[in-house]
C-alpha positions, -999 to +999 in steps of 0.1 A: -157-447+309-180-411+302-183-426+272-192-459+276-222-440+300-230-417+274-234-450+249-256-468+272-292-467+263-314-461+290-284-428+304-305-403+291-334-409+318-315-421+343-292-390+335-320-369+337-334-384+371-299-376+389-297-340+382-339-332+389-329-351+422-299-325+424-321-301+413-342-310+440-325-314+467-311-275+455-344-267+460-352-274+496-319-259+502-324-227+492-363-226+501-350-234+542-323-216+544-323-184+517-355-167+536-334-174+570-303-157+560-326-123+554-341-123+580-300-123+596-296-097+572-329-073+576-345-088+610-382-080+594-406-113+587-415-087+559-386-088+536-382-127+543-420-127+530-410-103+503-381-121+485-404-152+490-437-132+471-412-119+444-400-158+433-432-172+437-444-141+410-417-150+389-424-188+389-457-184+384-453-161+350-425-185+343-448-213+347-477-200+322-447-189+292-426-220+299-433-243+266-434-210+248-398-204+260-385-234+258-400-241+219-384-206+210-355-213+227-354-259+224-355-280+256-315-285+261-307-250+254-332-246+281-330-262+307-287-257+306-295-215+312-312-223+339-288-250+357-259-225+348-278-191+355-289-217+394-248-222+398-243-191+391-265-175+415-261-194+442-219-198+442-219-159+441-244-157+472-222-186+490-192-164+486-209-127+495-221-145+527-193-159+541-172-130+532-200-108+548-213-091+519-246-099+510-272-075+510-307-079+509-316-060+476-281-089+459-299-116+475-332-104+460-317-101+428-296-131+425-330-152+435-348-134+416-322-143+383-324-178+396-356-184+393-363-165+362-355-197+342-369-221+364-401-221+352-394-225+315-371-248+324-391-273+351-423-276+316-388-279+289-378-317+306-412-325+320-428-321+290-403-337+267-403-374+294-425-397+268-401-382+243-364-393+266-385-419+276-386-441+241-349-432+238-342-449+259-360-481+258-387-476+285-418-473+281-441-442+294-460-465+316-432-471+334-413-442+330-442-416+342-442-445+372-405-440+380-401-401+379-433-398+402-419-415+426-385-402+426-396-365+423-424-375+450-394-390+478-373-360+469-396-334+473-413-351+505-378-361+523-357-333+513-366-303+524-369-320+565-330-329+555-323-301+543-331-282+573-319-305+602-284-303+575-289-260+581-287-265+619-256-291+620-235-274+597-246-236+597-264-210+575-227-200+554-217-237+551-250-248+542-253-220+513-224-239+497-241-268+496-270-256+475-237-241+450-230-280+451-261-292+446-269-265+413-233-276+396-237-312+400-273-309+379-259-287+358-231-314+345-256-343+345-278-322+325-254-315+301-242-351+299-275-361+296-295-340+281-305-350+240-304-323+213-338-320+207-348-313+167-367-274+166-398-268+158-412-239+139-410-205+162-439-206+186-473-184+187-483-166+217-516-183+199-502-216+213-509-206+248-544-195+232-547-230+221-542-250+250-559-227+276-587-234+253-576-274+255-568-269+292-609-255+298-625-284+280-602-315+293-624-334+322-601-318+347-620-301+372-616-265+375-633-244+402-619-278+417-587-274+407-587-240+421-598-245+453-572-270+453-543-246+442-553-220+474-557-251+498-516-256+483-505-224+479-510-222+524-494-248+524-464-240+513-467-205+526-465-226+559-442-241+551-416-218+535-428-190+551-453-192+581-437-217+604-403-203+600-415-168+603-422-177+641-390-197+648-373-164+638-391-146+666-388-165+686-353-172+685-348-209+678-329-231+657-338-242+624-340-276+632-370-272+645-381-270+613-367-303+606-392-317+628-421-302+609-409-307+577-399-342+584-434-345+601-455-329+570-434-359+551-455-389+569-480-368+570-486-365+535-477-400+524-500-420+550-530-400+537-515-408+499-513-449+511-545-441+525-568-426+496-543-456+478-564-480+493-598-466+496-626-487+468-641-451+458-628-418+452-640-390+473-662-360+466-644-328+457-665-308+486-651-336+506-616-337+496-614-299+503-633-293+531-611-318+548-574-300+528-586-263+544-598-277+580-563-294+588-552-268+578-572-240+604-560-267+630-518-270+619-520-231+620-544-232+657-516-256+670-490-234+659-506-204+683-514-220+716-474-228+716-439-230+692-419-259+709-406-294+689-441-307+699-466-283+688-439-286+659-444-320+650-479-323+653-487-294+634-465-304+607-482-340+606-516-324+604-504-301+580-492-330+559-523-346+563-544-321+550-523-319+521-525-358+513-561-350+506-553-328+469-533-364+456-566-366+436-570-330+423-529-323+415-532-355+399-561-351+372-541-314+368-512-320+357-521-357+339-547-339+311-537-357+278-532-339+245-516-339+216-477-338+215-477-298+200-495-289+226-479-302+256-458-277+270-480-255+267-507-271+285-477-287+309-471-248+319-501-241+330-511-270+345-486-258+369-488-225+369-529-233+377-515-253+410-489-223+416-517-193+412-527-187+449-489-186+465-469-156+460-507-135+469-507-160+506-472-147+510-471-117+511-505-115+528-493-134+553-461-118+559-478-081+554-503-096+583-473-105+608-450-071+601-483-053+611-498-072+639-481-103+655-475-140+654-506-145+670-532-123+660-522-138+622-527-169+634-558-161+640-570-142+614-555-174+593-576-203+612-605-176+606-594-175+567-592-215+567-625-224+579-642-194+559-625-214+528-635-250+539-671-236+542-673-216+508-653-238+490-675-270+501-705-249+495-697-240+458-684-272+450-712-291+459-734-272+445-717-277+411-721-322+423-759-316+421-759-295+388 
């Protein structure tokens, strides 16, 4: 049966999509659970911020050099090594945590190891979607449509589902589910990802050429940078600020699930609204609305941390995130030659994640040095200021 499945013409594409679903669920579980575990081990939100900051830096660097590493090692080898390391580290974390032998340093180290090749593996597989679609007898348009639909749905729903699952079964049992998802992804990748012929050895000059191609594309770099700063705070809100608030209040992780579910709903609603609009919005309007929406969501958390405010803040934050969709669609769909695709893809992803590690660390340091409510007040001010400055900057560029 397995051999018959592998002989199926559609299997390379189907197997890749199934492995991506498993990986996205694993990442969603770990994004929710590992900072939660770090607080259990240390009782400090600063250590929570430190862990996500380190992982964010490693992921960002991995994205920048992802194309180079993928071309050097080969797509299949890069993806499989990343999946195997992720499976092994998640298994060790689950075993040590269950045995009450996990330390903060070991958790940070294993998180670092599992993230190290995430960037190159992501770039490698995404850059090869056209070739995999051709091998599976699909048009590139159909393959991209299926890929984007599945990725979008899983990314929007997996985090909320994982928070509720962690609340239901407990942290120790949930840690094993991360290992199970990683092993499933590793198995599916090994059975479905084709062996691509290695190209000539890559050079660092290829990255410089890709930078020039990216800068020469139709994408507005100022818009991409402003949108990246807004997305960075949206992810900081989901991954760090809300979990930190809940840990400080001593309430259930299910409240995080309420926030994430409302956030996903808001993002979907805004995407549907933007898709129905006959005309595109001005970049200055997009960014200003996103920053102001995030400021409002943070302000709601300043008022009170409760299930109701979690739902309202999540909905508002999701709507704000939805405004950014046109900017990131433009960044991720930069057209380039086949040889430069991995490098440009890595640069596109790194631009999107550019501000994320810094926002993690600054938010964590602020809570550690002051308090949660003081940090929320400061963030509302900075987000409102960012809305005014970015809007004025982009409007000046539009008028030129």
